[in-house]
C-alpha positions in Angstrom: -55.7 68.8 276.6 -54.2 72.1 277.8 -51.3 71.8 280.2 -50.5 74.7 282.6 -47.2 76.1 283.7 -45.8 74.5 286.9 -45.5 76.7 290.0 -44.4 76.2 293.7 -47.2 75.1 296.0 -48.3 77.5 298.7 -52.1 77.6 299.1 -55.3 76.1 297.6 -59.0 76.8 297.2 -60.7 73.5 297.5 -64.3 74.4 298.4 -66.7 73.2 295.6 -68.6 76.1 294.1 -72.3 75.3 294.0 -73.9 78.7 293.6 -73.5 78.6 289.8 -75.0 75.1 289.3 -78.1 76.8 287.8 -76.6 78.3 284.6 -78.3 81.1 282.8 -77.5 83.0 279.6 -75.0 85.8 279.8 -74.0 89.0 278.0 -70.7 90.0 276.5 -68.6 93.2 276.5 -68.3 94.0 272.8 -66.0 97.0 273.0 -62.6 95.8 271.5 -59.5 96.5 273.5 -56.9 96.0 270.7 -56.8 98.1 267.5 -56.1 95.1 265.3 -56.0 91.3 265.4 -52.7 90.1 266.8 -50.4 87.4 265.4 -49.1 84.3 267.0 -46.0 82.1 266.5 -46.5 78.3 266.7 -43.8 75.7 266.9 -45.2 73.0 264.5 -42.4 70.7 263.6 -38.9 69.7 264.5 -37.4 68.6 261.2 -34.5 66.2 261.5 -32.9 67.2 258.2 -34.5 69.6 255.7 -37.8 71.3 254.9 -39.6 71.2 251.5 -41.8 74.3 251.2 -44.4 75.0 248.5 -46.9 77.9 248.5 -50.4 76.9 247.4 -51.9 80.4 247.1 -49.3 83.3 246.9 -45.8 84.3 246.0 -43.6 84.4 249.1 -40.8 86.8 250.1 -37.7 85.0 251.3 -35.7 86.6 254.1 -32.3 86.2 255.6 -33.5 87.0 259.1 -35.2 90.4 258.4 -33.4 91.1 255.2 -35.3 90.4 252.0 -33.3 88.3 249.6 -35.7 87.2 246.8 -39.1 85.8 245.9 -40.3 82.2 245.7 -43.2 82.1 243.2 -46.5 80.4 243.9 -46.3 76.6 243.4 -42.5 76.6 243.3 -40.4 74.4 245.6 -38.1 75.9 248.2 -35.8 73.7 250.2 -34.5 74.9 253.6 -31.7 73.2 255.4 -28.9 73.7 257.9 -25.4 72.5 256.9 -21.9 73.3 258.4 -23.1 76.1 260.6 -25.2 77.9 257.8 -28.9 78.1 256.9 -29.3 77.3 253.3 -32.2 78.1 250.9 -32.6 76.7 247.4 -35.2 77.0 244.7 -35.1 76.0 241.0 -33.9 79.6 240.1 -31.7 80.7 242.9 -30.1 79.9 246.3 -28.3 81.5 249.2 -26.9 80.8 252.6 -26.7 82.7 255.9 -25.8 82.5 259.5 -29.2 84.0 260.4 -32.6 82.2 260.3 -34.8 81.8 257.2 -38.3 83.4 256.9 -40.8 83.0 254.1 -43.7 85.5 254.1 -46.7 85.8 251.7 -46.6 89.0 249.6 -50.2 89.7 248.8 -52.4 87.6 251.2 -51.3 87.2 254.8 -53.7 84.3 255.1 -52.2 82.4 252.1 -51.8 78.6 252.5 -48.5 76.8 252.2 -47.6 73.1 252.3 -44.7 71.3 253.9 -44.2 68.5 251.4 -41.9 66.3 253.5 -43.8 66.7 256.8 -45.7 63.5 257.6 -48.3 64.6 260.2 -51.1 62.2 260.6 -53.6 62.1 263.5 -55.6 58.9 263.3 -58.6 60.0 265.4 -58.8 63.3 263.4 -59.2 62.8 259.7 -57.9 59.2 259.4 -55.0 59.1 256.9 -55.1 62.8 256.1 -51.7 64.6 256.3 -52.0 67.8 258.4 -49.1 69.6 256.6 -50.7 72.8 255.3 -50.7 76.1 257.2 -51.7 79.8 256.7 -49.4 82.7 256.8 -45.6 82.8 257.2 -42.9 80.3 258.0 -39.6 80.5 259.8 -36.9 77.9 260.0 -34.5 78.5 262.9 -32.8 76.9 265.8 -33.7 77.3 269.5 -31.6 79.8 271.3 -29.4 77.1 272.8 -28.6 75.9 269.3 -29.8 72.3 269.9 -33.1 72.0 268.0 -34.3 73.3 264.7 -38.0 74.2 264.5 -40.5 75.1 261.7 -42.5 78.0 263.1 -45.8 79.1 261.7 -46.4 82.9 262.2 -50.0 83.7 261.5 -53.1 85.7 262.5 -54.7 84.7 265.8 -58.0 83.7 264.2 -56.3 81.5 261.6 -54.5 79.8 264.5 -57.8 79.4 266.4 -59.5 77.5 263.7 -56.5 75.3 263.3 -56.9 74.0 266.9 -58.3 70.5 267.1 -59.5 70.2 270.7 -63.2 69.7 270.0 -65.1 67.4 267.7 -66.9 69.2 265.0 -70.0 67.1 265.7 -70.2 68.4 269.2 -72.9 70.9 270.2 -72.2 74.3 268.7 -72.4 76.3 272.0 -69.8 73.9 273.4 -67.5 74.4 270.4 -67.8 78.1 270.9 -66.9 77.8 274.6 -63.9 75.6 273.8 -62.7 78.0 271.1 -62.9 81.0 273.4 -61.1 79.1 276.1 -58.4 77.9 273.6 -58.0 81.4 272.2 -57.7 82.8 275.7 -55.1 80.2 276.8 -52.9 80.9 273.8 -53.1 84.7 274.2 -52.2 84.4 277.9 -49.2 82.1 277.2 -48.0 84.5 274.6 -48.5 87.7 276.6 -48.0 86.7 280.2 -45.4 83.9 280.3 -41.8 83.2 279.0 -42.7 79.5 278.5 -41.3 79.2 274.9 -39.0 82.3 274.6 -35.9 80.1 274.3 -37.6 78.4 271.3 -38.5 81.7 269.5 -42.3 80.9 269.4 -45.4 81.5 271.6 -47.0 78.1 271.8 -46.2 74.6 270.7 -48.5 72.9 268.2 -49.1 69.8 270.3 -50.8 69.1 273.5 -47.9 70.6 275.5 -50.1 73.6 274.8 -53.0 72.9 272.4 -53.2 70.5 269.4 -52.9 72.7 266.3 -53.4 71.1 262.9 -53.5 74.1 260.7 -55.4 74.6 257.4 -56.7 71.0 257.0 -58.4 71.2 260.3 -60.5 74.1 258.8 -61.5 71.9 255.9 -62.8 69.3 258.2 -64.5 71.6 260.6 -67.4 73.7 259.3 -68.9 74.1 262.7 -65.6 75.3 264.1 -65.5 77.9 261.4 -69.0 79.1 262.4 -68.0 79.2 266.1 -64.9 81.2 265.3 -66.8 83.7 263.2 -69.4 84.3 266.0 -66.9 84.6 268.8 -64.1 86.4 266.9 -61.6 88.0 269.2 -63.4 87.0 272.4 -61.4 86.0 275.5 -61.9 85.3 279.1 -60.9 87.9 281.7 -60.8 88.1 285.5 -60.5 91.6 287.1 -60.1 93.0 283.5 -57.0 90.8 282.8 -56.9 87.9 280.3 -56.2 84.8 282.3 -55.1 81.2 281.8 -58.0 78.9 280.9 -57.1 75.3 281.1 -59.5 72.5 280.1 -59.4 68.7 280.1 -61.3 65.6 279.1 -63.5 64.9 282.0 -63.6 64.9 285.8 -64.7 62.5 288.5 -67.7 64.7 289.3 -66.0 68.0 290.1 -63.1 70.0 288.8 -59.9 70.8 290.8 -58.3 73.9 292.1 -55.3 75.2 290.1 -53.2 75.2 293.3 -54.1 71.7 294.1 -52.6 70.5 290.8 -49.8 72.9 290.0 -49.2 74.7 293.2 -48.5 78.4 293.5 -51.0 81.1 294.6 -54.6 80.3 294.3 -56.4 81.5 291.1 -59.9 82.4 292.1 -61.4 81.7 288.7 -60.0 78.1 288.8 -61.7 76.6 291.8 -63.7 73.3 292.1 -67.2 73.2 290.5 -69.5 70.3 290.2 -69.7 68.3 287.0 -72.8 66.3 287.2 -72.4 64.6 283.8 -69.0 63.3 284.9 -70.3 61.7 288.1 -69.1 58.1 288.4 -66.2 58.5 286.0 -62.5 58.4 286.7 -60.7 61.7 286.0 -59.2 62.1 282.5 -56.7 64.9 282.4 -55.5 67.3 285.0 -59.0 68.3 286.2 -58.5 72.1 286.2 -60.9 74.5 284.5 -63.5 73.2 282.0 -64.5 69.6 281.7 -65.0 69.0 278.0 -67.4 66.2 278.5 -69.5 67.9 281.1 -69.6 71.1 279.1 -70.7 69.3 276.0 -73.5 67.5 277.9 -74.6 70.8 279.5 -74.8 72.4 276.0 -76.7 69.5 274.6 -79.1 68.5 277.4 -79.7 71.9 279.0 -79.3 74.2 276.0 -76.7 76.2 277.9 -75.0 78.9 275.8 -71.2 79.3 275.5 -71.0 82.4 277.7 -72.7 80.7 280.6 -70.6 77.6 280.1 -67.4 79.7 280.4 -68.7 81.5 283.4 -69.5 78.2 285.1 -66.2 76.5 284.8 -64.1 79.7 285.2 -65.6 81.3 288.3 -66.2 85.0 288.4 -64.9 85.8 284.9 -66.2 88.0 282.1 -65.9 87.4 278.3 -64.6 90.4 276.4 -64.0 91.1 272.8 -60.3 91.9 272.5 -60.2 92.6 268.8 
């Protein structure tokens, strides 16, 4: 469930929107704004000691900060650690140490998969005993700017991040999965571009529900419908007055969503005002209640054959959906 940044309370918009209760299919602005797909940096792990890295698909350049030091060949083990004030890298063939951070980046394929051998990352409700320890793209091992916490950061293409997000069941209606994916993609881009939420930790979003649950490559393997949804909505994001906006979502409401200002304070956000959720009626609220009710949206998609664009425009009032890349 997405959490939104906290602000100071000033005003609210609490009137329930009813004019959009009858939802119809919508169109999409397909002219891309960006010249290429952006990248995103995800904080995926806080290792207590060391990191065991192995590439599954490509040779990796190894950097001392931004300075190239050597190459770790495909399937070779690299160990990254921090000892006595120095970052240290070691493979079977060579090693070095530095006061700067460590970065490993694929040489030939920017979507290459790597594995973190000593990362035990199981999510019982998602894949049972599977270990979600494989990711696409580049890795950085570095401390937060206050020097207190080491993070493994996954630097990858936005679409590869999007299909690693595990916020919707793959058995849910496809139009709902599309709506969730567009909302999740939008949320991440907004946090990256329009906030300083994680600047002190050197990444854009955290890989848990402090932002969105990100499980990396294994989530792709388990989610063929998510892959289809990502392909058909590639680069699409929610905008209000031509600006990408924050798009929180949550489990289910008690019959209507809540205004942003009611929950987190600050100036009212006119796309985040209360709307009715008829399939949530009679339930107790699960989650913060702002934006899209996942349960209500899934039922609308299943029972009313509502498409993803109309779902997004229902829960986020007055928005458009635009292709950013």
